[in-house]
Residue, then its C-alpha position, 0 to 999 in steps of 0.5 A: m241872496i247874500q252878497i259875496n263880500s258879506l259872507v265873512t261876517y254872515l251869521p244865520t238867524s237860526h241854527g236849528e237841527h242842522g246846526v245841531d248836526a253840524t256842531l256835533h260833526m265838527l267836534c267829532m272830526s276835530g280829533g279824539p278817540l271815537h270814530e265817526v261811522f256816519s253823520n248827517p249834516p253838510g260835510g257828513s257822509w249822508t248815505q254811507f256807514d264806515l265801521i272799523r272791524p275790531r282787532t284788524e282796524d280795517v274799515y268796511r263801508w255800507d253805502h246807498i243806505p235807506r234815507e227814510p226807513k219804516a215808521l218803527v225805525k229811525r236812521p240815526d243822524l250821527v253814529l260813533q264807534l269805539n272798539d275795546g278789544d273785541n267789543m264794539n261800542l256804537l252810539s246812535v244819536e237822533s237830533k231834533l229842532n228842539f226838546q219838544a220834538a223828542e219822540e217816544n221809544m227813540s232808543e228802540k227805533l235807533m237800534r232797529y236801524f241796525a237790527g232790523t224788523p220783519e219789514f225792514t232789513g237792518l244794516k247788520q243784515k246787509p253786506a259791506w260793499h267796500s273795504r280799506k286796510g287800516l285807518i287813513a289820517e288824511p281826509e278822503i275825497i268826498e263820495g260821488v266826486s272822485a274815486t280813491p284808488q289803492r285805498w278803498q277796495v270793492l267787495a264783489p258779490d262773490a267775495s267771501e262772507n267773512e268779508r262782506y258779512w262779518f258784521r252780520d256774523y259778529p257775536e251779539q254779546k260783543i256789540i254794545f249799542w248806546s242811544g242818544f238825543a241831541y237838540a237845539l235850545a230855545p232860545e238858540v242864541y245867547e249874548d253870554a253863555t253864563t246866563v243860560n239856566q243850566d239847572k232848568i235844562l238839566r232837569e228837563m233832560g232828567v225827566l226825558q231820561n226817566s221816561q225813556p230809561d234806555l236813552d243813554v245820552v241827551i245833548a243840548i246845544g246853544w250858541a253864544g256871543k258875537f260869533h255864535e260860538p256853540f256850547i253844550l250841556r249833556s246828561y248821561s245814564k248811569r250805565f253810560a257814565s261808567s263806560k269807556m264810551f263816556e270818556g271818549l264822547d266827553a273828550h270830543l265834546k270838551p271844547a264846547l262843554l258848559n258843564p264839564 
């Protein structure tokens, strides 16, 4: 057990998948153009998805979502959103302990969390249970601790389908799904980030994307220096690199990018 007076100087011996999740969550919540729909580290939403409805900017919440879906479905560890007019861009990211933990068909499995399968009801087919008018700049109270009256409204079972099922009925051609994989480097911690073999890591990323062409984003995270400051290497598909979603994601990752 760590002593209270040691907490100020405490550094973990390893960061792993939780460190990957926490780093991405921190960067996404530090300001930028993308909306964090869902995240999975301490401080993240864990069991709720908050989607922004295009044009209205109202936020709709799906809660009590499945934590462990079927084998052919992956619940993302991070979902980011960017609305562009009527178009919804949704980036789903799977995070792992290391590069070797990458699974086959990650993009398809992440997509099925929204689209569903005959055995699994995807998020797109589920009704929203809460709504909020417009975005709120200040942090909300954590789910399960206290309610937020006059902000979140319950959508009753008899509410209009235009409210509860708007995502289900939203035109497929206006929803652009992107997929990504994030992992911790091995070794995780470096005395100096400049000693990292960037070429080797980027080649590995390229091999992964060549084997899984639908994978749009690959992110590698390491930590460096006395205080384990996180740094990031990333690789994007050509399609993603020409999108507005790319510009938004890079804006969030920029403070930690080793290869800007």
